[in-house]
C-alpha positions in Angstrom: 166.3 142.5 226.4 167.1 146.7 226.5 167.7 146.1 222.2 165.0 144.0 221.8 160.9 145.2 220.6 158.5 143.9 222.9 155.9 142.6 221.6 152.7 141.6 223.7 150.9 138.2 224.0 147.6 137.3 225.2 146.8 134.0 225.8 143.4 132.3 225.8 143.0 129.3 228.0 145.0 127.8 230.9 144.9 124.3 231.6 147.4 121.5 230.8 148.5 123.1 227.2 148.1 127.2 228.8 150.5 126.3 231.3 153.6 124.8 228.6 152.7 127.5 226.5 153.1 129.9 229.3 156.3 128.3 230.5 157.4 128.6 226.9 156.7 132.6 226.8 158.3 132.8 229.8 161.8 131.5 229.3 162.6 131.6 225.4 164.6 134.9 225.9 166.8 133.3 228.3 167.9 130.8 226.5 167.7 132.4 222.8 168.7 135.7 221.2 165.8 136.8 219.8 164.7 140.1 217.8 161.5 140.3 219.3 160.9 140.3 223.5 157.4 138.6 224.3 155.9 140.3 227.1 152.7 138.3 228.4 150.6 141.1 228.6 146.6 139.3 229.3 145.3 135.5 230.1 141.5 134.8 229.1 139.6 132.2 231.0 135.6 132.2 231.5 136.4 132.3 235.5 138.0 135.0 237.0 138.6 133.9 239.9 140.3 130.6 238.1 142.0 132.8 235.8 143.3 135.4 237.9 145.0 132.3 240.0 146.4 131.2 236.7 147.8 134.1 235.5 149.3 134.8 239.3 151.1 131.6 239.2 152.0 131.4 235.2 153.4 134.8 234.8 150.9 137.3 233.0 150.0 140.4 233.7 146.5 140.9 233.4 142.9 138.5 232.7 140.1 138.9 230.7 137.0 136.6 231.3 135.8 137.4 227.3 138.6 136.5 224.6 136.7 139.2 222.5 138.3 141.8 224.9 142.1 140.5 225.1 141.5 140.1 221.1 140.8 144.0 221.1 143.7 145.0 223.3 146.3 147.4 222.0 148.6 145.7 224.1 148.2 142.6 222.4 149.8 141.6 219.5 150.3 138.1 219.3 147.1 135.5 220.2 147.7 132.2 221.4 145.0 129.9 221.6 145.1 127.0 224.1 141.1 126.2 223.8 139.2 123.3 222.8 138.8 122.7 219.4 135.3 123.7 219.0 136.8 127.4 219.7 139.8 127.5 217.4 138.0 129.0 214.6 136.4 131.9 216.0 138.8 133.1 218.2 141.2 132.5 215.5 139.3 134.4 212.5 138.7 137.6 215.1 142.3 137.6 216.3 143.2 137.7 212.3 141.0 139.9 211.2 141.7 142.7 214.0 145.4 142.2 212.7 146.7 139.7 215.5 149.4 137.3 214.8 148.1 133.7 215.8 149.4 130.7 216.8 146.8 128.0 218.0 146.9 124.8 219.2 146.1 121.3 217.0 144.4 120.1 215.5 143.8 123.1 214.0 139.8 122.9 213.9 137.3 120.2 214.5 136.3 119.7 210.6 137.8 120.7 207.6 135.0 123.2 206.9 136.3 125.3 209.8 139.9 125.0 208.8 139.6 126.2 205.4 138.0 128.9 206.9 140.5 130.1 209.1 143.2 129.5 206.3 141.2 132.1 204.2 140.8 134.7 206.7 144.8 134.1 207.4 145.3 134.8 203.6 143.6 137.9 204.0 144.9 139.4 206.9 148.5 141.0 207.9 149.3 138.8 211.0 151.5 135.8 210.8 149.7 132.0 211.6 151.3 129.0 212.8 149.6 125.7 214.5 151.1 124.3 217.3 152.9 120.6 216.3 155.3 120.8 219.2 156.6 117.3 218.6 158.7 118.8 215.5 160.6 120.8 217.6 162.0 117.7 219.5 165.9 117.9 218.6 165.9 114.2 217.6 163.1 114.7 215.3 164.2 117.7 213.1 167.7 116.1 213.3 165.7 112.9 211.6 164.1 115.4 209.2 167.5 116.7 208.5 169.0 113.2 207.7 166.3 112.4 205.3 166.8 115.8 203.5 170.4 115.3 203.5 169.6 112.0 201.2 171.3 109.5 203.9 168.3 107.3 204.1 167.8 106.9 200.2 164.5 106.3 198.9 161.6 106.3 201.1 159.7 103.0 201.3 158.3 102.5 204.8 157.2 104.6 207.8 155.3 103.4 210.8 153.7 105.5 213.3 152.3 105.3 216.6 150.8 107.3 219.5 150.7 105.3 222.3 148.6 106.2 225.6 146.5 104.6 228.2 144.9 107.4 230.6 141.6 106.3 229.7 142.0 102.7 229.9 140.1 102.8 233.4 136.1 102.5 232.3 135.1 105.3 235.3 137.6 108.2 234.0 134.6 110.4 233.5 133.4 112.1 230.4 136.0 115.3 229.7 135.8 117.1 227.3 138.3 115.4 224.5 135.4 112.4 224.7 133.1 114.8 223.2 132.8 115.4 219.6 131.0 118.6 220.2 134.5 120.2 221.9 136.8 117.6 220.5 136.0 116.5 217.2 137.6 113.3 217.5 139.0 111.0 219.9 142.5 109.3 220.0 142.0 110.7 215.9 142.3 114.2 216.6 144.4 114.7 219.9 147.5 112.1 219.1 146.8 111.4 215.5 147.3 114.6 214.1 150.4 114.7 215.5 151.9 111.3 214.1 150.3 112.7 210.8 152.3 116.0 210.8 155.5 114.4 212.2 155.6 111.6 209.2 155.0 114.4 206.6 157.5 116.7 208.4 160.4 114.2 208.4 159.5 112.8 205.1 158.7 115.8 203.3 156.2 113.7 201.7 151.9 114.5 201.9 149.8 111.7 203.2 147.3 111.2 200.0 145.2 108.1 200.4 143.8 106.2 203.9 142.3 102.9 204.5 140.6 103.4 208.4 139.1 101.4 210.9 138.2 103.1 214.6 136.6 102.0 217.4 135.4 103.2 220.9 135.8 100.6 223.7 133.8 102.3 226.4 131.0 103.8 225.4 129.4 105.5 228.7 131.3 106.9 231.4 131.1 108.5 234.7 129.7 112.1 234.4 131.9 113.6 236.6 134.8 111.3 238.9 132.8 109.4 240.9 129.1 109.9 239.6 126.6 107.6 239.0 124.8 109.0 235.8 126.8 108.2 232.7 126.8 110.0 229.6 128.2 108.7 225.9 131.4 109.0 224.8 131.2 110.1 220.8 134.7 109.9 219.5 137.5 107.1 218.8 139.9 105.8 221.8 141.6 104.2 218.7 142.2 104.6 215.2 144.2 102.6 213.1 145.5 103.3 208.9 147.3 102.7 206.5 148.3 105.0 203.8 150.6 105.8 201.2 152.3 109.3 200.9 153.1 111.3 197.8 156.4 110.3 197.1 155.5 106.7 197.0 156.4 105.3 200.5 153.5 103.0 202.3 152.7 104.1 205.7 150.8 102.5 208.7 149.2 104.7 211.9 148.2 103.9 215.4 146.7 106.5 217.5 145.3 104.7 221.0 144.5 106.1 224.4 144.1 102.2 225.3 147.9 101.1 225.3 147.8 99.6 228.9 151.4 100.3 230.1 152.3 103.3 227.3 152.3 106.8 228.7 153.2 109.0 225.9 155.0 107.0 223.2 155.0 108.8 220.1 156.7 106.5 218.1 158.1 106.8 214.3 160.3 104.5 211.9 161.0 105.1 208.4 162.8 102.6 205.9 165.0 103.6 203.1 166.3 102.5 200.5 170.2 103.2 201.7 169.2 103.2 205.8 166.8 103.2 208.1 166.0 105.5 211.4 163.8 105.4 214.8 162.2 107.4 217.4 159.9 107.0 220.3 159.3 109.9 222.5 159.9 108.1 225.8 163.1 108.2 225.2 163.0 111.8 223.5 166.6 112.3 223.5 168.0 109.0 221.3 167.5 108.5 217.4 168.1 105.1 216.6 169.9 105.5 213.1 171.1 102.7 210.3 172.9 103.6 207.4 174.4 101.4 204.4 172.8 98.1 205.8 173.7 97.6 208.8 172.7 97.5 212.5 170.9 100.6 214.2 173.3 103.0 216.1 172.2 105.0 219.1 172.9 108.6 218.4 172.4 110.5 221.8 170.6 114.5 220.8 172.5 116.5 223.2 175.5 117.9 221.0 175.5 122.1 220.2 175.2 120.7 216.5 171.9 118.8 216.7 168.9 121.5 216.0 168.2 123.9 219.2 170.1 122.1 221.6 173.3 124.7 221.4 170.7 127.0 223.9 170.8 124.7 226.7 173.2 122.4 228.4 176.2 121.0 228.0 176.6 117.7 226.3 174.9 114.5 227.7 172.4 116.5 229.5 169.1 116.0 227.9 165.4 118.1 227.5 162.2 117.5 228.3 158.8 117.3 226.8 158.4 121.3 227.9 161.1 122.4 225.5 159.3 121.6 222.5 157.1 124.5 223.2 160.2 126.6 224.0 161.4 125.8 220.3 158.0 126.4 219.3 157.9 129.8 220.4 161.0 130.6 219.2 160.6 129.6 215.2 157.3 131.6 215.5 158.4 135.0 217.2 161.6 134.6 214.4 159.4 134.3 211.8 157.0 137.4 212.9 160.2 139.1 213.3 161.3 138.8 209.7 157.8 139.3 208.0 157.7 135.4 206.8 155.3 132.6 207.6 155.7 130.4 210.3 155.9 126.3 209.8 153.7 124.8 210.6 151.1 127.2 209.1 147.3 127.1 209.1 147.6 125.5 205.7 149.8 122.6 206.8 147.2 122.6 209.6 144.9 122.2 206.9 146.6 119.4 205.1 146.3 117.2 208.8 142.8 118.3 209.2 141.8 116.7 205.4 143.6 113.5 206.1 142.0 112.8 209.4 138.6 113.9 207.7 139.7 111.0 205.2 140.1 108.8 208.1 136.9 108.9 209.7 135.2 108.6 206.5 137.3 105.6 205.8 136.5 104.0 208.9 132.8 104.8 208.4 132.6 103.2 205.3 132.1 99.7 206.0 132.0 98.6 202.2 136.1 99.4 202.3 136.5 96.2 204.9 136.8 93.1 203.6 135.6 90.3 206.0 138.0 87.3 205.9 135.6 83.6 205.0 136.5 81.0 206.6 137.9 77.9 204.4 
């Protein structure tokens, strides 16, 4: 560590995403030989008591109750945004204006206009920027991209992408911020649909260029708090289904739902090409299934040292977990900052996903695009 340049990190938000980001900042230097050594300088949250407790537990040196104070600090060179989407643009634009490097949780913003403003701010700023699509850093997904880049699947013809969860199936589950459009922007579409859009574009190297969509909110009223009698309206989608075309001509189908009973975190993608196919399911995240030359699928255990990211960790056969994807993300971000190059995915990549999300919402709201099947 003594021959590495130390760089100060300030993180805004300390709930679910804050916890996994903190774990990555703590551990990245222990496993990867990096030119920059992150110092966990300050954590920001609205409550001094809760933020101080989180900082002590997760390893942050100091706390602020106003993110603006964090951005202004001289000991912070990187700002990590782990807040709900309604505050991403304001924090990121201020941090970039202050000359900081910024990594921001996904989706990039709640609207295309906000995302565009973030991209404009990034274009004129000295700091680097990244949107945190962590599933790109699953070794099996990175290996899938390598296979596509090597041409082993031939011409890509079909993509099937799903993200299936069930954590709000219970109608008594309370009206948390992820179920409010003013905070989250959208529901399953932005929360988990954004991931499968980015994963598809990352693995195939093609962009989504057109969509036709349906969305649904199955439970329209929920308790304001756990066990409360008073209810409030759910203002986001519970599920989104859409088909699309990719820039290389492939056809794609996408499904994002938080009502797939029994599915906990099933991010799945299957790609069919003229010369082969591959398939992945995050619930078996250390496996990639590959078919080449018209044969059946073969299981690849993605734990070999020559597989992406894996060589820094354990002996072959010892699998990685969800938290490792964030460590890989921080590794790639720090290396790009040290090189003075743009990290990937950048805010511009996040804007591209935001435009797809907006197109899905527009399509789903346009009933003229929905053809009723008439009885014979």
